[in-house]
C-alpha positions in Angstrom: -0.1 0.0 0.0 3.0 2.1 0.7 4.4 1.5 -2.7 1.2 2.5 -4.3 0.7 5.8 -2.5 4.7 6.4 -3.3 3.9 5.6 -6.9 0.8 7.7 -7.0 2.6 10.6 -5.6 5.5 10.3 -7.8 3.4 10.0 -11.0 1.3 13.1 -9.9 4.4 15.2 -9.3 5.7 14.0 -12.8 2.0 14.9 -14.2 2.5 18.4 -12.7 6.3 18.9 -13.9 5.4 18.0 -17.2 2.5 20.2 -17.5 4.4 23.2 -15.9 7.4 22.6 -18.5 4.8 22.5 -21.3 3.0 25.9 -20.4 6.4 27.2 -20.1 7.3 26.0 -23.6 4.2 27.6 -25.1 4.8 31.0 -23.7 8.4 31.1 -24.9 6.9 30.3 -28.5 6.8 33.7 -30.1 4.3 34.2 -32.9 6.2 34.9 -36.3 4.9 37.6 -38.3 5.7 38.3 -42.0 6.8 41.7 -42.7 5.4 43.4 -45.5 7.6 44.5 -48.2 5.3 45.6 -50.7 4.5 49.3 -51.8 3.0 51.6 -49.2 1.7 53.9 -51.5 0.5 54.0 -55.2 0.3 56.9 -57.4 -1.6 57.0 -61.0 -0.3 59.7 -63.5 2.6 61.1 -61.9 4.3 64.5 -62.9 7.6 65.2 -61.2 9.2 68.6 -61.8 12.9 69.6 -61.0 13.6 73.3 -61.1 16.6 75.6 -60.6 16.3 79.3 -59.7 12.3 79.0 -60.2 12.5 77.5 -63.8 11.6 73.9 -64.8 14.5 72.2 -65.9 13.5 68.3 -66.0 9.9 66.7 -65.9 9.3 63.0 -65.1 6.1 61.5 -66.1 4.9 58.0 -65.9 1.2 56.4 -65.3 2.0 54.6 -62.2 4.4 55.0 -59.3 4.8 52.8 -56.5 6.5 53.8 -53.1 8.3 51.6 -50.7 9.1 52.0 -46.8 12.8 52.6 -47.7 11.5 55.5 -50.3 12.4 54.0 -53.3 9.9 54.1 -56.1 9.1 51.5 -58.9 7.5 52.7 -62.3 6.1 49.6 -63.8 4.7 51.5 -66.8 6.5 53.6 -69.4 8.5 56.5 -68.0 9.3 59.8 -69.7 11.8 62.4 -68.9 12.1 65.7 -70.5 15.1 68.2 -70.1 14.3 71.7 -70.7 17.0 74.7 -71.2 17.2 77.9 -69.5 14.6 79.3 -71.8 12.2 76.7 -70.8 12.7 75.0 -74.2 12.8 71.1 -74.5 15.9 69.9 -75.8 16.3 66.4 -74.8 13.9 63.5 -74.1 14.3 60.1 -72.3 11.8 57.2 -72.6 11.7 53.5 -71.3 9.3 50.9 -70.8 9.7 51.1 -67.0 12.0 52.4 -64.1 12.7 52.8 -60.7 14.4 55.3 -58.1 16.6 54.4 -55.5 16.5 56.9 -52.6 19.9 55.8 -51.1 22.0 57.2 -54.1 19.5 59.3 -55.5 19.7 57.5 -58.8 16.9 56.8 -61.7 17.0 53.7 -63.6 15.2 53.5 -66.8 15.0 50.1 -68.3 13.4 48.4 -71.7 14.0 49.8 -75.0 15.3 53.1 -73.6 15.6 55.8 -76.2 17.3 59.2 -75.4 17.1 61.9 -78.0 19.1 65.5 -78.2 17.0 67.7 -80.6 19.4 70.3 -80.8 22.4 68.0 -82.2 19.9 65.5 -83.7 21.5 62.4 -81.6 20.0 59.4 -80.0 21.2 56.8 -78.0 19.3 53.3 -77.6 20.0 50.8 -74.9 18.1 48.5 -72.5 19.3 50.2 -69.1 20.3 54.2 -68.4 20.9 55.5 -65.2 20.3 59.1 -64.7 21.6 61.0 -61.8 19.8 64.6 -61.4 22.4 65.3 -58.7 25.4 64.7 -60.8 23.3 66.0 -63.9 24.9 62.7 -65.4 23.5 59.7 -67.7 25.6 56.6 -68.1 25.1 52.6 -69.0 27.3 49.6 -68.6 25.1 47.8 -71.2 25.4 47.5 -75.1 24.2 50.9 -76.6 23.8 52.4 -80.2 24.6 56.2 -80.7 23.3 57.8 -83.8 24.2 61.4 -85.3 23.7 62.7 -88.7 27.0 61.4 -89.6 27.8 58.6 -87.1 26.4 55.3 -86.0 28.4 54.2 -82.9 28.0 50.8 -81.0 29.6 49.8 -77.8 29.1 48.6 -74.3 29.3 51.3 -71.6 29.3 55.2 -71.8 28.9 58.2 -69.7 27.2 61.5 -70.7 25.9 64.9 -69.7 22.3 64.5 -69.1 21.8 67.2 -72.0 23.8 64.3 -74.1 25.9 67.2 -75.7 29.2 65.5 -74.4 29.9 61.6 -73.9 32.4 59.4 -73.4 32.3 55.6 -74.7 34.2 52.7 -73.1 33.9 49.7 -75.7 33.1 51.2 -79.1 33.0 50.3 -82.8 31.8 52.1 -85.8 32.6 55.2 -88.0 33.8 58.3 -86.2 33.9 61.9 -87.6 37.1 63.6 -86.6 37.7 67.0 -86.8 40.7 68.0 -89.0 44.2 68.2 -87.2 46.0 71.6 -87.1 49.6 70.9 -87.7 52.5 73.3 -88.7 53.7 71.4 -91.7 52.2 70.7 -94.9 52.9 66.9 -95.0 50.2 66.3 -92.2 46.9 65.1 -93.6 43.6 65.9 -91.9 41.3 62.7 -91.0 37.8 63.0 -91.7 36.5 59.8 -90.4 38.1 56.6 -88.4 36.7 53.1 -88.2 37.0 51.0 -85.2 
């Protein structure tokens, strides 16, 4: 009989300890919540103007903007960027199938069938990704590109340019280049009109 009482007491103590440990473990379990990483705001028919001394210098338009927690923006539809001179006249335009803005580095990325055109100089750039920095007033790409001017068609990989596309530097290129005549002090030098690479 003493053994049975001892057995019942031990069994009861074991049950109480097991229940206590189980309830403590359940309290320790923290409910895992999924963080929302999607857009916080959606805007239709967005128009963004950049100005300098009260005059519009750049206008960005797109049909849809998605803004995220880190203040990055995604433009899932076509993006249009128009550049204006000091008189408010449009001189260059940029277009792509979609785009994004990275707040951390102040950089716009225009993607898919990108076409950049300078009306004054009648020159264009085609690529599949073009980065634009409003702060540095530069555009650049590390991708394949084609630049067309009234006299040249240049193909290459990687280029940097002013945002007005008046001056540009190409990295790996090929095509026919027009070269200004070379000034020299002797009559034996010959001016070169075009160079092929």
